[in-house]
N, C-alpha and C positions, 0 to 999 in steps of 0.2 A: 304691247307693254307688259313686261313680266310682273307677276304678283310680288309686291315688296315683302321682305322678310319682316315678321312680326317683332315689335319691340317689347321689351320687358316693361313692367310697371316701374314707377319712379323709385319705390323703396328697394326693389330687387336690383335695379341698375346701380343705385347708390351703394348697396351692400355687395355688388358684384356676385349676386347669387342667381341660380337658375330660376326662372319664373315659369309657373305652370300656364300662364297666358289665359287664365280663366278670370271671371269677374265675380267676386274678388279672387286673387290668386291664392294658392294654398298657404304661402308664407305670410301674406298679410292677414289672412283669415285666422291663422294660428296665433298671430301677435295682436289681433284686434286693431289693425292699422287701416287707414283710409286708402284703399287700393286705387291708384290713379294712373291711367295710361296716357294722360294728356290727350293728344290727337291721334293716338295709335289706332283707336277703334276696337271692335270686337274681333276675336280670333276667327270666328266663322264668317267675318265680313272683311276680307283683305283690303278692298278698296271700294270707293263709292263712285257712282256715276250720277250726274245730275238727274233728278226726277223729271218725268214728263208730266207736266201739270197743265190741265186744261184751263184756259183763261176765259173769263167772261168778256163781254164787249167793252167793259169799263176797266179792264186790266186786273180785276180782282179774281182770286181763286173762287171757283164755283164750289160751294160747300154742300150742294145737294147731290146725294148719290144717284147715279143713273140707274135705269132699270136693269142693265146688264150687271152692274156692280152689286146691286142689291140682291139679284138672283144668286150671285156667287156667295154672298153672305148667307143666304137662306140655305144653300147647299151645305155650307160649312156647319151651320146649326144642326142640320138634319143627319149628317153623315154618322154612321155607326161602325164603319169599317176600321180594322187595324191592319196596316199593311206591312207588318214586320218591324224593321228597325226604326222607321220614321212614320208614326201614325199620321194620318191625314196628309200624306206627302203631297198629294195633288193640290192641297190648299196652302201649303207653306209659302208658295210663291205668289199668292194672291192677296191675302189679308189676314189679319189677326182678329177678325170679327169686330171690329170697330169701336166700342165705346171708349175711345182713348182720351177722354176728357179727364186726365189724371187729376184726382182730387189732391194729389200729393206731389211732393218733389220727386224728381226722378231717382230711381235707385236701380238695383240690378234688374228688377222687373217692374219699374214703376212708370208705366204709361197706362193709366188706370183702365181696367175693364175693357180689354179689346173686344168690344161687342158690336158696335153699330157704325161708328164713323171714326175718322181720325182727328185727333187733336193732340198737340204736343204740349205737355205741361212744363212751364218754365220753372226750373228749380228755384226754391225759395228758402233754403236754409236747412239746418240740421234737424228740424222737427216738422212734423206734419202740419201744414198750413202755417208754419212758423217762419221767423226770419232767420237769417244766417248768411246765406250766399248772396241774397239780394240786399239792396240798400233802400229801395223804394218801399214805403209803407204799404202801398197798394199791391205789392208783390207777395203779401202774406199767403195768398192762394191764387195762383195765376191760371185760371181755367180758360186760356185763350185758344180758340180753335183756329189755327193758322194753316192747317193743311186739310185738303178735302179728301174724301174717300178715294177719289180718282188718283190723287197724289200718292196716297198710300199704296194703292195697287200698282201704279206705274213705277214708283221708286223701288219697291221691294223686288219687282220682277227684273228691272234693269240692273240693280246693284248686286243681285245674288246669282246671276246666271253662271258665273265661274267661281263662286265662293264655296268654301268648305261648309257643309251643313252640320249642324249639331244633332247628333242622333239621340232620339228619345227611347229609353229602354222600355221593355214590357212592364216592368214594375212601376216606373213613374207614370206611364200611360194609364194603367188601370187604377193607380192611386188617385190620379186626377179625375177619372171617371167616377170613382166612389165619392169623392168630394162633390162633384157636380150633381150626382144623384141625390145627395143629401140636401144641398141648398135649394134644389128645384122643388123641394117639398114645402118650402117656407110659405109661399102664397096660400096653399091649401090650409095651412095651420091658422090662417087669419079667420077662417070660416068653419073649421071642423075641429071638434074636441075642445078640451079645456086648456090646451097648451098653445101659447102664442109662439111665433118665431123667436129664437133665443136672443135676438137683439132688441126685442120689444117686451117691456115688462108690464103686466096687467095692473091697472089702477086699483082693482078691487083687492089687491094684496096689501095695501097700506092706506094710511090716512083714514078719512071718513067714508070711504067707499064701502058699500055693502056687498059682500061676496054672495049673498043669497040669490040675487037676480041672476048672476052669471051661472051659479050652480043649477038653478031651476031651468035655465034656457039651454043648458048643455053646451054653451059657448060663451065667449066674453062679450058682454054688452056694455062694458065699462070703458070702451075705447074713446079717446077724445075725438073731436069732430073730424079732423083730417084723416085719422086712421079708421074711423067708423065709415067714412065715405069710401076709403080705399077698400075696406072689407066688403062693402056692398058691390063695388065694381069687380072685385075678385069673384064674388058669387055670380055676377052677370057673365064674367068671362068663362067660367067652367060650365055655365048653363047655356052658352051660346049655340046657335045653329049656323049652318052656312049662310042662311039668309040674314041672320041678325049680327053676324060677326063684324061687319063694317060699322054698324051702329055702336056696338060695344066698344070697339077700338076708338071710335071718334069720341065717345064719352070719357074713356080713360085719358085720352090725350087732352081733352078740354080741361079735365081736373088738373092734370099735370101742368098745363099752361097757366091755369089760375094760380097754382102754387108758385110758379116762377114769377108771374106778374105782381103778386102781392108779398113776396118774401121780404122785401125791405120794411114792411110794416109789422112783421112778426117779431115776437119775443123769442128767446132762445129755445124754450120748450116747443113752440109752434114750428120753429125752423127744424128742429130735430125730427118732429113728426113728419114734416114735409119731406125731409131727406129719406126717412124710412119708407114712406109711401112710394116715393119715386124708385127706390131700390126694389120694392115689391113689383112695381110696374115693369121694371127692367127684367126681372125674373119671369114675369108673364110673357114678355116679348120673346124671351128665349124658348118658351113653350110653344110659340106659334111662329116658326121661322118663315112660313109662307107670307106672313103679313109684313115682314121686314121691308120689302121693296115698295110697299104702298104707304107705310106709316112714316111720320115725321120723327124718325128715330134720333136725329141730331138734337131735337128739343129735350129728350131725356138727358142727354149729356149736358146740355146747357143748364138744366134745372139742378142736376146733381152738383155741378161745379159751382154755380152761383149761390145756391142755398148753403153749401158747405163752407164757402168763403165767408158768407155773412155770419154763419154760426161760429166760425173760428174767431171772428172779430168780437162777438159778444160773449163767448165762453171759451176759456182756455182749458179744454178737457184733457190735455196731455200732460199737464204739470201736476205735481203733488199739491194737495191742499196746504195753504199757508198755516191754517190752524185746524187740523183734521178732527180734533175733539169737539168742535162746534158744528160739524156737518151733520145734517139730519138725513133721513133715509130718502126723502124726495129729491134733495139736491144730489145725493150720491147716485141715485138711480139714473138721473138725467146724464150725469157724466159717464157712468158706466155704459149706458145705452149708446151714447155717441161713440165710445171706444169700440164697442162691439160692432156697430154699424160699419166703421172704417175697417175693422178686422175682416168683416165679411167681404168688403170690396177688394181687399188684398187677396182673399181666397179666390174670388171670381177671376181676377186678372191673372193670378198665378196659374189657375186651372187652364185658362184658354191659351196662355203662353206655352203650356205643355202640349195641349191637344192640337192647337192650330199652328203654333209657332210664335216666337217672341217678336216684338216690334223691331224695326230696323235700327233705331237709335235709342240709346239709354242715357239718361242724365244721372249723375251720381252726386247727390247732395242731400243727405238725410233720407227723405222719403219714408216708406213704411217702417224703416228700422226704428224710428223714434216713437211709433204708436204704442201706447201701453197695451200689454196683453190683457185678455179678459180676466175677471176675478174668478175665484174658485166657486164651487157649487154652493157653499154654505152661505155666502152673502147674496148671491143672485136668487136663491130659492124663494119663489113667490108664495109658498105655502106658510111661511113663518110670520108671526105677528111683528109689529113694529118694536115691541119691547124685546122680543127674542132677537130680532135683527140687531138692535142697538147693543145687546150683550155680546153677540158674536163680533160685531164691528170693533168694539173696544178691546176684546180679547186679541184680535189681529193687530190692532194698533200697539198693544202692549208687547207684542213680539218684535216690533220695529222691523218688519219685513221691507226690503228694498222694492221700489217700483220697477217691475220688469217690463221690457219692451220687446217688440218683435225682433229687433236686432240682437237681443240677448239669446233668443232662440235660434235664429238663423245662422249666427256666427259663433255659436258655442263650439269649443274644440272638438274635432272629430275623434280624438283619442281619449276623450273623457271616460267613456264607458269601460275601456280596458285599463284604466289607471294611467296616471302620468299627465293627463289633461285636467285642467281645473274648470269646473262648471261654475257659471255665474251664481253667486250667493242667492239662495232662494228658489232657483230654477227647479231643483229636484222636488222640493216641497210643492211648488206650483203644479208640477206634473201629477203629483199624488192626489191633488184636490180638484182635478179637472171635471167639469160637467161635459155634456155631449158636444156643446159648441167649442169648448176649450180643446177637446180631443181633435176636432176638425182643424183648429189652429195648429196644434202640434203636428198633425199629419201634413198640413201645408208647409210648415217649417222644414220637416224632413224631406218633403217633396222638392222644395226649392234647393236644398243642399245637394240632393242626389242629381238634380237637373242642372246644377251650376257648371 
């Protein structure tokens, strides 16, 4: 059967213009249009073949990764080779490292965190965890694991045997490695030094917390219960020996299971802490690829998905405040921390899409594009007092800056730097006020543009 000719996107067909056949195409990106190919599929995937899915004796897909599959995941975690035009070429036809429990609607790269197992997030609107494409209220955040790791391995292998591969350049590959190297340091920041990971704000910086204890201990002892337990487990992880490794991982996964089992009883702040702790455990798992095949890695996906869904129901962190002048620092910090946590998940997924290869199918309905970008360094700064923070916050409100989202960064005109293209209002000023985490977000946005 001959490979069918690729169809243009809907807007290019209507305008009878040449389509670049990318996702999104150049014409739609320049005009900020919703690029839709219908059922045309991706350029590097001319046609699909039905996946080979192992079935259980009850006719249900087996969601547990086999030993063989898990070993392939571990190899992908551990590989350091760059093979020229296509890094990790040997792994591109196996898996995208699995944690595909997308917290978000699908987008150009929105099958969340290809780290441990496969799940396909059903698109649910124009905003992260929001409604729009779906009509069912339960679809605000649909973390349904409906494909096993075996399905992912089989379907990718079968559907891409004769397909055109998308080449990763040296620049994008090493940019992804820089990003990965930075975020893999976050677990250690929980236990070393006075700086927490940039998506977790220290309690001693505001309110009635005393900063003296944290300063005297040379680390933060102000963490709430969930994150304090997480920090202790991180300490156990880095102090483990070959003989104690199994016990350490069992303890980590027991805590993760407890967070999942009790998340319906949590308030929004506790849910956010649970989500942050699970992300830390995810990064720890990436540090120990040999344990992927023996750990219940799918449970990490379940916890991230279910906790994030519950949090989205209780807290709308992606919308602007209805009355921003009444917002105190504690409320603002919870919202900003949630936004930064989801931004981090976007970096992880994008990173692995470049290094390992993108998932076979993409949904395009909002996704990460509607997630607000992190604030500038002046508001996140944990060293300022509440009074100083309030002063800075009101100054920013007085400027009436628009709320910027990831989509404003990833779809800004390519020609803006050379004149002629219009940059989203406020985006230039946002770039000027970046902290270290914001710089990683900017790098991720540029990485996705160059890899589109």
